[in-house]
N, C-alpha and C positions, 0 to 999 in steps of 0.2 A: 554615447554621444549619435545624435538624428542626422541625418543628409537629406537637405529638401529635395523634393524631387517635383520635375517641371512637367506638368500636365500638359499636353499639346492637345488643347480641345477647343471647342468653338469659343471658351470664353477667354484665354492664356491670353495675356496682353504681348506673348512675344511673338504674335500672329501680327501682319504690318496690316494696317487701315483699307491699302486697297486690295489686296487679297480678301477680307472680309465682303467684299461689295460683288466679287465674282460669282458669276452664275454659271453650272456645268452647263453643257452643251445637252439639249434634247436628244439631237441625233446621237452623240455618243452616249448617251444613257440607253435608247433606244436599241443600240447594237445588239445586246445580250438577248433580248427579246425576239429580236428579229433573225438568230440564228436558230430558233426553234422551227422543227421539219413543218409543222403545222401553222407556221404564221408567213404570209406570202408580205414581203417588206415594200413599203411605200417611201417610206423614211428616208433612206440614204441617199447621198449625190454621187453613187459611186459609177465607175464605167465599166462596162463588162470587157474585162481584162483578158476572157478568152476568146476574143476574136482578134486579138493579136496573133500573127502567126511565129510560129516556134521558129521558124527558118531565119524571122527578122532578129530576133531576141539571142538566137544562137550566135548569129552573127556579131550582133553588138556587145556580147557580154564575152564573147571568145576575143574578138579583138583588144577589150581591155585590159583582159586576162593575159593574153599571148604576146601581143603586141606592146602593149604600154602600162605592164604592171608595176613598172616603176616609177612611174606618173599615179596612176591608179590607187596604187596601195600607199601612199605617203602625203603629208600634209600638204597643201595647196595655199594658193593666195587669199586673203579674206573675201575679195571679190571674185573670187571663182577663177578656174582655169583659162587662158587668153584664147585656146584654140574652142571651149565653149561658147566663150561669150560671142567669139566671131560666127558662131552656129547661130545662136541666139539674133545676130544683126542680119542674117540671111532669112531667118523667120521672120524678123519685125518686116523687114523690105517686102516680102510675099502680100502683107496685108496694108503696106502702103506708108509704112513710118522707115524713113530712113536713119541710121545712129550708128554710130561708132563705139568699137569695144570699150571705149573708156568711158562711155554713157550707159554701159550697163553692170550692173552688180548681179552676182547669182545669190540664190537662197536657198533654202530647205523648205520648197513648195510657198505658193505666195503666202501663205498661213506666216511664216517667218516673215514676210516681207512687210506684213499687216502689222506686227509686233514690232518689227525694228520702226516702221513710221511713226508708232505711237509714242515709244521711248525716246526719237528723235525731236519729235515735235510736241507732243501735248504735257501741257502742264494741268495741275487739278483746275476745274473751272472752265478750261477752253471751251471753246463754241466747234464741235464738229457736223457739219452738214451730211444728210443720208437720206436714201430715197426710206418710204416709212411704208412698208417693212422692207426690211435690208438683210443682209448673208449674217447670221448670228456668229458665225466667225469673227467676222469681222467686230463684231459688238463685244465678243471677249476679250479680244486684242487691245481694244481701245480701253473696256471699263477698267483696266489696272491701272490706267493713269489717270482715272477718272475724270473723265469730259463733261461737258452738257451737250449730249447728243441731240440735235433737232431734226426728227423726222418726217417729210417733206412727202407726202401722198402721190402715187403714179394711178395712171390709167395706160391705156393700151397703147401709148404714145413714149411713156415713159414717165420720168420725173416730171410733176406738171408745174412750168416756169412758173406761172403767175404766182400760186402758192410760195414757190421759191423766192421770188422777187419781194411779196408781202413778207414774208419771215427776215431777209434781210433789211428791211426797212425798221423793222423792230431791231434788228442788231445796230444796224448804223454803219456808216461808211469809216472804213479806216480802224476800226474795233480791233486793238490788239489781241483780244482774246478768240477772234476768228481766224481760225487755224487752214483749215480745208475742208472741200467736200469731197464725200465719198461715193462713187456711185459704180454701179454695173451697167454700163450701157447696152450690151448684148445680151438679149436672154436672160434678164436678173434673176436672181438666185435673192427670193422665192419666189420671185412674183411670175418669170417667164416672159417679163414684156421686153420690149426692145425702144430703145431713145429714137426719136424720130430726128432727121437731118436738121431741120429748124430748131429743135429744143437742144441738141446738142450745141450749135453755134450759140443760142443764147445763154448757155450756161458759161460757156468761156467768155461771152461778152461780161455777164453778172460777175465772173470772178475776177475782172481786170477793174471792173466800177467799186468794189467792194472791199480788195484788196485780198483773197484768199488762194490757194491754189487746188487743183483739182486732182485728185487720184482716179484713175481709170483703172479698175479690175477687170480684167476681160478672159477668166479663164475658158470660156464656150464659145469665141467669139466665132471660130472656124467650123462649128457644129450649126451650121446652118442649113433648114431642111426648106423653106421657102423663100422665096424672094432673093434681092441681090446682095451683095456686101456692101456693107455699110462702114464707111469711114472711121476709125480709130480718132477719139479727140484727140489722142495724141499727134496724129497726123495735122490737126488743125493749127494744134497750138503748141510748139516747143516746150512751154514751161509744165505742160502736164505731166503727172507723176504717172507713169503706166506700170502694171502690175500683171506678167505672165505665167505660166505654169504648163509643165507638161503630162500635168496629173488628169487630165480628160480626153487629151489628144494622141497621149501614149501609156503611161505608167504613173498612178500616186503612188505608190511603193517605193519608186526611185527618190521622191520628195526634191524633186527640182523643181525652181521657180527663180524668176529675176524680176528685178525693178529696174528700168529704163527711165531716167531722170538728167537734167542739168549736172554736170559734174561738181558745181559746188554742193549739190544736192548730197551726190552720192558720196563725196568726202566726209560728211557728217555723218552719214548713215554706215560707211566704212569704220571708222570708229567706233562706233555703238556696236557695230557686228565683230568687232574685236575681242570684245568683253562679254559676248555671248558663247560664240562658238568658235573662236579663233577661224576656223574656216569648215565648209562644208565640205561634203563628202567628194573627194577627188575620183573615186572609183563608178558612183553613180553621175557625177558630170562628164567621164569619158563615155560611158555606155549611153549617155545621149545624146552625145555628138556623135559616134558611130553610127547609131539606129537615124538621124537623122540627115547624116552624109553618105552612108553606106547601103541603107535598105529602101525599097518602095513604098517610104511612109505615106506618100500623097495617095496612091492606091488602097492602100491600110486604112488611110483615114476616108476616103471615098464607102469603105465598106461600112465603117464606124455609122456616116450618114445615113445610110441605107437602112440600116438596121435599126436604129435611134429613132428614125422618121416613122417605120412603120409600127413602133411602141408607141410613139405618141399620137399617132391615128388611132391606135386600139383603144389608148384610153379614153381620147376624145369621144369616141363612136361609144366607148362603156359609160361616159361621163351621160352621154344625150340618153344613152339608153334606159339607165339605171336612178339615176338622181332624181331628186325631188324637184318640184319649178320653184321652190324655194330658194335654191341651192345657184348661184354664177360661179364662174371659171375663166379663166384667161385662155387663150390660144395661143400659143408659143411660137412662134418661129424657127425655131432652134432651141438647142441647150436641154436642161435635163426637168425641168420643175412644170408643174401646172398649179397656179394658186387659187382656192376654192374659196368662195366668203357664202356665208350664209344668214340665217336674218341677225339682226344686232341682239336680239336675247339669247342665242345658241353661245354656248360653252364647249370649245372641242378639247380644251385640256383637261376636262374633269369625263370627257365620255372616250379619253383613250383608253381606259380599262374595260371600257364596253368592245370597243374596235377589236382589242386583243384577244377577249373571249370569243371575238366572231373571226379570230385568224387574221387578222389586216392592221399593218402599222402605217402611222402616218405623223407627222411634226406638228403641234398646234401652232397655230399663228401668233399666240402670243410672243413665242421662244423668238422672234424675229423682229421685236421691239425693246427700247433699253429700260423700260420700265417692267417689262414680265406682264403687264395687264393688258396692256391695246392689244387688240386683234385677235380676243379670244373667240369670237365668231367665224375665223379662217384656217386654212388649212393648208401645209404643202404638200403634194403627192409628186412623185418622183417616178419616172417611165422607162429609165436609163436600162436598169437592171433584170428586171423581171421579162419573160416571154409575153407576147400578145394576150396569149390564152391567160397564164397567170394574171397579166393586168387587167383584166376581163373580170375573170373573177375576185380580184380583189377588190373591182369596184362594186362589184355584186355586193359583197360583202359588207363594204363601208357604208353604202346605200340603204343596206337592211339597219345597220347601226343607228345612220341619220336620221332613218322612217322612224327608228323606234322611240329617241329622242324627240322627235319633234311632236310625236305622238304625246308625250308626257308635258311636252310645254302647252300642247293647245287645252290641256286639261287644267294645268296649271293658268292660261291666260283666261278660262271659261270661269274657273274660279276666282277669280280678281289677284290671284298670288300675284303673276306677274304683269306689270303695264307694260302696252308696246306702245311706243311713240308713232302717233296717225302717219307719218310719213314712210315707218317700216310697213 
């Protein structure tokens, strides 16, 4: 007698269709390469947690274990501890948004918030609008639910409203398939650009005109190096669904984020979250609470801003010095990232192995588009983690790899193997 064996490979029918269309994160895939001693990583979006003062960490964690271990080590409510949600309300008030604790739901980082939103709202073939390029973690979260993601290009002032309006006209007013617009208005990931106030207001007008809601992802808003504070979309329209996190201003390892939304929306998300994890880590929430209540975190944040500004300036100076004239790049006022664009015939995805040989990593631009093909002539580079000296050396190495590729492309163009559009 023989027993049938179920082989879990790519062809097995047991694998759900929605999983088959999911792509691995390019950033996750690059982590192992980035840990090599001879490689300088410009790929990850990691904060420099070594800048956190040990005294603040000891105070927050000590309070959690010494004074509140009965809460910190126990199950908690699905929407998060009430005391931590009150702290989130205080943080939101600082940036111009007034909310109550029952309008806040805590999540395991903003990444879980994206998955919960997708699970709650997206049916297969529903239309989602996003910047193009956009955060690859959002694309991963959305792709499991098989939406039709429409990407709207940006410029230095953020998502282009003229192109958004043109796309909305093709979709049509009141189209039930159109669900929401996902945007990172402050120091966009991966573009580094910031949406102007005029465009923020226009986006909200269009959302009401065409019947979709806006999801505002704001992990970098407090990390501004130039200019003044930009009022969040949530402060302009209470219907906006706002996503926040401590990952960039405190510690990503604590996996604590939040959703601020109308109570009717949170009720549905809460129901979905019950089936996902019952509740988040009470320990992490208590530590976050004590950090933002008991320690001089604003001073620590100012230290972050100072260091990251120096690193951004080092990257922009190195780009000016080493990169070829065929390249262009954004000039972020804050956040972690610079977006580099090369000639349309360039392929940064296929160049990655050569860059690794030269001892530097980046994220190819096609990772930030839903089709995995658009944006192959672009790349995202990060300045938050390495020192200014290492950033300059990484850019020098990367420029060498780009120059070698450009020389190769020029030879192909001269031989007629590559056709260059006249406008390029």
